[in-house]
N, C-alpha and C positions, 0 to 999 in steps of 0.2 A: 341422192346418194348416202347422205348422213343418216336419213331415216331407215333406208335399206340395212345399214350397218348396225343401227340400234336394234332393228328387228331380228337380225341374225344373232347379235349378242344375247338378247332377250331369250330366244329359243335355246340356244346353248346353255344358258344358265338354267333354263327349266329342265333340260335334260340331264344336267349335272344332279339337280336336286331329286330327280326321279330315281336315281341310283340308290339313295338311302332306303326307301321302303323295300326295295329287292334285297339289300343286305339284311334288313331286319327279318325278312321272310326266311332267308337262308340260316341265319342264326337261330330263329325260333324253331327250326327243325331239329336242331341239336337236343334241347331239352325234351321236345316232344318224342324224338326217337329214344332217348334215355329212359323216359317215363313209361312209354309205350312198351319197351322191351321187358321192363320189370313186370308190368301187368300182364303181358303176354306169356312170360315164363310161368307165372302163377297159374294162369288159365290153362295152358297146354299141359302142364305137369299135374294139376290138381284134377282136371276132368277124368283122366284115366284111372284115378283111385277114388273117385267121389262116391261110388256106390259103396265101397268098403267102409268108408268114413261114415256114411249115413247110418249104416248098420251096425256101428260101434257104439256100445253103451257108454263109454267114456265120452266120445264126441257129443253124443245126444245130451248127457249130463252137463256138459260145458255149454252147450247150446241153450239148454233151459236156464242154466244159472246166468248166462249173459242176458237172456231175454228178460228174465224176471228181475234181475238187479237194475238193468237199464231202464226198464219201464217204471220202476219205483222211483230211482233217482231222478229221471227226467220229468216225472209228475211233480216231485217235489221242487225241483228246479224252476218249473214253470209257475208253480204257486208262490214261490218267493221272487221270481223275476219280475212278474206283473206289477206288484205294488212298488217294488224297489225301482223299477224303470219309470213308474209314474211319479214317484218322489223325486227322482233325479231330473226329470223333464219338465214337471208341472208344479213343483212347490219349491218354497224357499228353505230347502232342507239345509240345516247347518252343516258346515264342513263338506259341501257337496264337491269342492274341488279335490279334497283329500279322498273322498270315497272314489271318485272317478280314477284318481291316480292309483289307488289301491287295487281297483279291478284291472287296470291295465298292467301293473306289476304283477298280479297273479297270473294273467295270461302269458306273461313273458317268462315266468319261471319254470324250470324243469319239472315235470311231473313227478319224477322220483323224489325230488326235493319237497313238494307238496305232501307226498305220502309220508316222508320222514317227519315233517311237522305234525301230521295227524298221529303217527306212531308215538311221538313224545307227549302229545296232548292226551292220548288215551292210555298212556303208561304212567301218567302223573296220578297223585293221590285221588283227584276227582274222577279220573277214568277207572282207577281200581275200584272207587266207591260205586260206580255204575255197574262194574262187573259183579260186585258183591249183591246187588239187588237183581241180577239176572239179565243185565244189559251188557253183554260182552261184545267188544268190537275187534280187538286185536286178534289176528289169525282165526277170525270168524267170518261166515258169509255176510253178516250184517256190515262188516268192515268194507266190503266191495261197494256198497251203496255210498258209504261216506267218501271213499276214494273217488268214485265217479262224481259225487257232489261237488267236492272241492276243485275238480278239474273243469266240470261243465257249467257250474253255477255263474262264474263271470262271463262265460261265452253267452250264456242265455240272456243274462242281463244286458249285455251289449247289443244282442240282436234285437231284443224287445225295445230297448231304449232307442235304437236307430228307427225302429218302425213308429214308435210314439212320437219321435222328433219330426216325422214327416207329416204328421196331422197338424193342420193350422189350428192355433189356439183361438182363432176368430169364431170357429163353429162352437166351440165350448162356451166362449163368451156370449154368443147369441142365445144358446141354450139357457145359461144361467140368467140372462135378463129376462127370460120367459118363464123364470121360476124354478128350473131345474137345480138340483143340488150337485156337488162335485161328483158324488157316487153315480147319480143319474147320467151325467154327462159321460162319465167314464164307460158306463155299460151300454149306453145307447149310441154314442158317437165313436169313441176311441176303439173299443173292442170290434165292433162290426167293420170299420175301416181298416183295422189291422189284423183281420181274421186270418187271411192267408199267410201274412208274415209270422203270426203267433204259431199257426200249425206248422209252418215251414221251420220255425225254430225248435219246436217239439221233435219233428222228424230228425232234423240234423243233430240235436243234442242226444237223441236216442241212438243215433249211429255211432257218434262219438263215445258214448257209454259202452256200446258194444266192443269198441276197439280199444278201450282204455286198458293199460297195462302197468305203467311206471309206478304210479301212485298205489295201485292195488298190490303189486309185488312188494312194495316196502311195507305196507300195512298189514296185509293178511297173508303173504307169501303165496305160493302155489302148491297146494296139498292136492294130490289126486283124488278126485271124486269128492271133494269137500269144497274147496275154494277155487275150483278150476273153471275158469271162463274160456272163452274160445281162444283169446291170445295166450292165456296160460296153457292151453291145450297144445297150441303150436310150439310153445316154449318146452314143454315137457317131452313132446315128441322129438324135437331136435336133439334135446340133451340126452335122450336114450337111443339116438340113432335111428328113429323110425321116421325118416324124411318122407316117405310116401304119405303117412297119415297127416304129417305136418302140412304138406302141399294141398291135400284134400281139405283139410280144416281151414286153410288160408283161401281156397277156392269158395268155401261157404261164406267166409267174411267179405270177400269180394263181390259175391252176388248180393249179398245184404246191402252192402254199401252202395252198389250200383242202383239198386231199387230205391233206396232212400234218397239218392242223388236225384233221380228221375222225379220222384214225388215232390221233393224240395224245389226243384226248378219249375215244375208246373204250378205249385202253390205260390211261388215267389212273383208271379205275374200280378200286376196291379189288378184290383177289383175292377171288373167291367171291361178289361182290355180285350178279352176273347169277343165280347159283343161288338166292340168297336172294329175290330178286325174283320168280323163277319159282315158288318154293314159297308165297310170299305170294298170288300170283295164283290158285294152284291151291287154296289154302285158301278163298279168297274165292268161288271157283266153287262149291267143295263146300259152302260154308255157304248 
């Protein structure tokens, strides 16, 4: 009788605990519904005017400006992020903890504040000296690249650093005992193992550059057909009451973001994972 009562109590306790996952699923539907409604609003309103937007010279200019500046800034980000991430994960870099804190702080700052910092830097005597020799940044297209850099560089470094941190140092140690130098180990071991993560970092950083607006607005403003990016085009269209063009431009950004997200998700899979999955499937079919 006692065992029977214990069994009933245990089952009742299990049923009570199983309520929690159900509650979580119900609560999860709230943010999903909220986010999905926002995306659906852009899609429904943007598709109707997408043809007009694509044929607009201003929208095409902003698209080209976004693509060019994002590609340049992302390339620079990756060229700087690779050695920086290596220094943070594989060397006894002085003030490493301070550097990591600085990266985290930059990621948490509002983008408009980062743009204001750049504005102060390039408005200083040093910035004016650069302007005198022909390298103007403030209110110039080149400033868009710098705005994207200060926003995306900490993000790129963090992603590459995480990828490098997942590579076992033992593999490099073995390579060095066989006579390989640090650069050879970096080139032949770390980079191939992190290839997909690095490409994924490039894609996500590029997408972030396409959507950057706060720092760009502060440093270069939004001048029509001069420093107008896709987010700037949305801003100008709304300011002038042209909501249809704004929605169509937003639809272009949504499509670009969706494509880059799919590519990043595919590339974020571990190297060889697709092969392993195929082997498992073939074994199941054989069984």
